[in-house]
N, C-alpha and C positions, 0 to 999 in steps of 0.2 A: 455317176449314179451307183456304180458298184461300191460294195462295201470298202494293241496294245498295243508306249514302251518306256521303259525306264531310262533316264538320262545317265550317262557314264562319263567320268572325267579322268584323265590320266594323271596319276600322282607322281610317278617317278620320272623326273627329267634326266636325260643322259648327259652326265658330265664326264668326259674322258680327257684327263690331264696327265700327261706322262710324268710331270714333276711330282705327283702325289707320292708322298713317302709313307703315309699312314692310310690303311684301308678304310678307316673311319672318316677320313677327310674327303669331301667331294670337291673342294677347291683349296689350293694352297696359293698364298699371295703375301706380298709384303704387308706387314702390320698384323697378320693373323690369318689363320685358316678358317674355313667354313666346314663344320662337321655334318654328318648325316643327321644327328640329333637336332642340330640347329635348323637344318633345312626342313626336317619333319615338323618341328614346332612352328616354323614360319608358314608352312603350307597348310597345316591342319585347320586353322580357322576358316580358310577360304574354300579349299577343295577336298579337305580331309574326309568329311562325312560322305560326300557323294562318291568319292573314290573307294572308301571302305565298303559302302553299300554294293558297289559294282563287284568288288573282289569277293565279298561274301556270297553274293548271289551266284556268281559264276562257280565258286567252289562248291556251294550247296547243290547246284544243278549238275555239276560234273559228278558228284557223289551219287546223285539220284539216277543219272543216265547210265553211268558206267563207261566202259571203253567206247570211244567215239573219235571221229576225225573232224569235228566241227571247228576247232581252232584253225586248222589248215584250210577248211572250206571258207571260213570268214576272211582269211588272208587272201585267198585266191579271188574271192568276190570283190574285195576292196581294190586289189590291183587291176582287175578287169574294169571296174567302174572308173577308176582313176584314168586308165588309158582311154576309155570311151569319151571322156570329157576333155581330153587334150593334155593330160599330164598332171603332175603333182601340184604345180602352182595354181592351175585352174580349179583343180579338185579341192584344194584347201579353201579357196575363195567360196566355192559352192557349199562346202561343209559349214563355213561360218554363217552363211545364210540359213542353213538348216538347224543351227544351234549347237553344232559340234565344235569343240575347241581344237581338236587335233585329229589326225588321221587314225592314230591308235584308239582314240575314243570311239570313232565310227566303227572301226574293226571290232572292238570289244562289244559294241552294241549288237552287231550282226552275230557274233559268237554267242552272246547271251540269248538272243532271240531263237537261234537254232536249238540251243540247249533247252530253252523253256518249252518250245513246241514239242520236242521229243519227250521231255519229262511229263508234260501234261497229257500227251497221248498215252504214255505208259500207265498213267493213273486214271484213265478214262475208259473203263471196259464197256464194250457194246454187247448186249445180250442178243441171243437168237430171236427172242420174243420182240425186241425193239426192231430188229431188221425185218422180220416178217410183217409187223404192223406198218412200218414205213413203206414197204414194198406195195402194199395195197393201193396207195394213192401216189406212188412214185411215178414220175415222168422223166425220161432221160433228158440231159441237157441238149438244147438246140443251138445251132449256129445262126446268129442274126446280125443284121446291120440296121442302122437307123439314120434318119435325117431329123435333126431337131431345129425348129424355128420358133420365133416368138409369136408370129401372127398366124391365125387359123386360115385366113384366105390365102396367104402365101403357101401354106402347106397344101391346100387344095390345088393351087396352080401347079405346084411341083409334082403332085400325084398325076395330074393330067399330062404334064410334060413327059414324065417317065412312061406312062401308058401309051404315049404317042411315039415312043422309041428312044427317048433319051437314056443314057447310061446312068444307072442308079449311083454308082461310085463317083462318077464325075459330078453329078448333081449334088451329092453329099459333100464332096470336097469344096465345091464352090458356094454352098449355101448353109451347111449345117453350123449351128452355133455351139456344138459340142466339140471343142478342140481336140480332145483325146481321140475320138473316133473319126472326125472329119479328115484328118491327115491320112487316114487309112481307108478312105473311100466309104466311111460310115461303119466300118466293120467293128463289131463288139466281141467277136470271137464266140466262144461257147458261153451260153447263158443258162444257168440252172434256176430251178424254182426257188424263190426266196431271195434271189440275188438282186432283182430289180424292183422298182416301185410298182405298186399293185396295178395301176391302169396299164402300164407297159407290159407287165407279165401276163395279165389276162388276155390282152390282145395278141401278144406274140405267140403264146402257146395254143391259141385258137387257130392259128394259121397252118396251112399245109406247107410241105416243102416246096420252095420256089414261089410261094404266094406273098403278096404285099398288101398291107392294109389299104383299103380304098377310101377310107375317111380318116382324117387326122385323129390321133390318140392324144388326149389332153392329160397332162400331169402337172405337178408343181413346177416342172422345169420348162414347160412350154408345150408345143405340139409336135408329136412324133409321126414319122412315116416309117413303118417297120417292114423289113424284108427278111423272111426266114429262108436261108439257103440250104440248111441241113436239119432234118428232123428224124433221128434214128428211131427204129421200132424198140419197144420195151422188151428186154430180154427176160429169160427165166430168172427165178429167184437166185439160183446158183450163179448165173452169169452176172447179175447185178449186185451181188453181195458186197464186193469190195468197194464199189462206188457208193453204195448205201452206207456202209460203215464210215467212209470218209465224210459223207454229208452229215451224218448224225454227230460225228466228232466235231465238225466245224460248227454245228449248231450249239453244242454244249460249250465249246470254247469261245463262242460269241457272247456268252453270259458273263458279265463282269463279276458278279457275285461268286459264281463257280470258280472263275480264274483266281480271284482273291483268296477264297477259302482253300483251294488246292495249293497255291503258292505258300500260304501261311502254314499249312500242314508240313510242307517240305522243309521250310525254314525252322519250324518248331522242333522237328525231328533231328535237325542238325546240331541241337544243343549249343547254340551260339553264346559265347561268353566273352564280351568285349572288355579287355583289361584297362584300356585307357578311359579314365573317368570323363574326359572331355568329349569322348565319342561313344559313350556307353548307350546312348539312346538312338544311335544311328539307324538301327533296324526297327525301331518302334512303329514306323508307318507300315512296315511289311508284316509285322507280327500282330497288328491290331491292338497295340498298346500305345499309350501316350506317356509323356513325362509325368503328368499328374497321376495317372493310374499306377505307374511304377512307384511314385512317391507314396501313394496311398497304400500300395501293397507292402512297401517297406515298413511304413508306420504300423500297419496291421500286424506284421511279423514281430516288430519290436514290442507291440502291446501284448501279443500272445506270449512272447518270451518273458515279459515283465510279470504277467499274470501267473505264469507257470512258476517263476521264481518265488512269487509271493505265496502261492499255495504250498510250495516245498518248504518255505520258511515257517509257515503256520503249522505244517505237519511236524516239523522238527521241534517247534516250541511245544506242541501238544505232547510229543513223546517225552520231552524233557520234564514237563510238569507231572506226567505219570510216574 
């Protein structure tokens, strides 16, 4: 119930052949070598565009963000995740299911996401007026757990069972149909306003600390039994400012139009000029242009140049007649 990214593919395969006598050869063999240019041309039609997109996006975002350590963070996160799933072989299999072709592609995706988050944050100022207005209706995040079931009567029976002394976490693990929280005894961790579906949010924030709903809460997911374990008091404006800033930022970054417009601005300011004609439209989806619009723009430019030449020719003829 809790709430972007761009696909990336690795272009450069690592060929290390001690027999290479020419730095432009990636393979030497009987009957003829394979050059970098040949490899490039062979790979370009299949993964060239996606790879170029990734490389341009990362470079543009690096320029926008400035000095950072995100590449190292992405590598560390990738290695940690790989170890947590049982090593490289298991990790590669998992990546395949997720749509990634290589470990490098996955790592680049993390790198790009970190850069994008930082770049968007830098371009999203939050005013004092926005913070003050938000503070008026702001409620701190609560810590909550829930049990989700499909049948209302079963939810009522479980409420009765808990009220009679059953452990909430045990009941959640044994009965909840929400797999993500059930394995943690129903725990959802911290829950902020706007993060959950409306019926859940309304019921949860109406509870006091340590209180559980006494009637099932219906949502599109089923029937919830909600327990609030922590409900902090609202601090002063000064104490809550940083949290409010982050909440406002998250709200703005959840708007796809805002994200697209901001990324388009970053890329436009990067003055991208792709020299390879086969790949010249690679960034069109990110710059809000299409091949047709590019063609029309080119035709318009040619028409304007033609008109200008015609006018200059007429002026020259007029001066000659005089």
